[in-house]
C-alpha positions, 0 to 999 in steps of 0.5 A: 282382711278379705281376699282381694281379686282384681280383674284387669282389662285385656290389652291384647288386640281382639281379645274380648275374653275375661277370666272371671264372669259376673255370676262367678264374681258374685259367688266370690263376693258372697264368700267374702272376697273383694272383687274390682273389675277394670272397665273394658271397651273390648270385652264381650261381657258389658261392665254393667253386668259386673257392677250389678253383681256387686263388683267395684269398677275402676278404669283400665290399667289401674292394676298397677296401683292396686293394694299390696296383697291384691291378686291381679287376675287376667288372661293374656300378657301384660303390657310391656311396661312397667319394667319392674312388676309388683303384686301377685299376678294370675294369668297365662304367661307362657314363660315356663317352657323357655318361650321367646322372652321368658327370661326378660318377663321373669326378671321384670317380676324379680325386680318388682318383687312380684309373683307370677301364679300361671293359670296353665299350671293350676293343677290337682294332686294328679297334675291335671289342669283344673281350668282350661279354654282347651275345648274352645280352642279346638272347636274354633281351630277346626271351625277356621280350618274348615272355613279356610278350606271351603274358601280355597275351593271357592277361589277366595284369596286370601282364604281367611279375611281379618277375623272378628268374634262371632256372637255365639256358637250358632252364628259361627255354625251358620257361617260354616254351613253357608260356606260348605253348602256352596255348590262349588264346595258341596261336590266333596267333603273335606278329609279332616284329621285331628291329632290329639283327638282324645284330649280336651282340645281334641274333643272340641275339634271333634265337636265342631266336625260332628256339628257339621257332619264332617268325617274325621280321622282321629289320632292320639297318643297310641298313633303318634307314640312311634314318632314322626314324620307321618306321611299319613297326614298328607292324604287329608285336606285339613290337619287340626293339631291339638296335641299338648307337648311337654318334651322334645319329640320327632316332628309330625311333618317336615318342610320338605314333605310339603313338596309332595304332589298330594298334600294338605291344603290347611293346617290349623295348629291350635297347639301353636307354639313356634317359639319354643323347642317342643314344636311338632310342626316346625314349618313356621316361626311366628304365630298368625293373628286375628287380623292376619290369620294365615301363613302360606306354605309350600311351593305355590302349586297348590294352596297350603294355608297355616293357622296358628292363632294363640288365643282362638277361644277369643272368637267365641268370647262370651261362651268360652269366658263363662265356661272357663270361669266356671272351671276357675271358680273353685280354684279362686275360692282356694285363695282363702285357704292358708296353704291351699296346695293348688296355689302353693304348687303354683308359687313354688313353680314360679320361684323355680323358673325365676331362679333358672332365669337369673 
């Protein structure tokens, strides 16, 4: 029996990405896989392209009726129902660092005898992630930080209106250049700081700054090893936090530091993990959204806007989907290999955390 991958439609508002692009679906089919794709009205990739690649198309939400041994592939969270989840699910669950709701989610899998194979934990033998949206998260996060800062200088309030995806990177850059070329804004270039600049996420933030010819201060592990807080951050206009945190650490900033007379104007927290114990920016308690991209911090004397959107690559959905799918393809092909170490590690990790949640 051929391995069956079922690409479910995303239900998160504004999520136009897909975990598998048509070209890579065709490669799977040519390798003997069966690929089913749910139609999606919000996807940046038209359904017809999947049909032309040879995929079987079904209506959205039909994954709940998928055959028993199907791998159900998605990106963002599952709907709140059903209360019991069966089948084998591959997606970003955000449940292994004791984030909000992790026990409830894993109990749904236990009740339905389902299995979670988390995309975040598909790693090689050296524990390196094999597929990630990190570059695009950093790129878009830095872009929104610059756009919010430019709008602050122009007196635009709020500094970011509800956001919709850009058609491509060129369209995003055109809007940013128009904003920073405004005569009011052009008087000074923003002082931008990237923490975690050496990683995949940081490389995207650096690329955005370089595309706009904005100078940036780059910090990585060497600069943060001594532990925060770091007063040096306050001398910049924009902070882009790209750090992957896997253990408790001293914060980079504390709430009382926001009272300083000279301080930041925008924080783009690309890492965005306010619900766990490993947040290096404990300044806020909830993520922001595409509809409400900003949280205002500080005492109001000077604008300080925080961006903490947990699916930033959704704002460049086609490019980020195609890039991610190319990275994921070799891993998906491994589903045909009995005992594949990548998938066995993911399976073992699920059962470890499932027991911890019980």
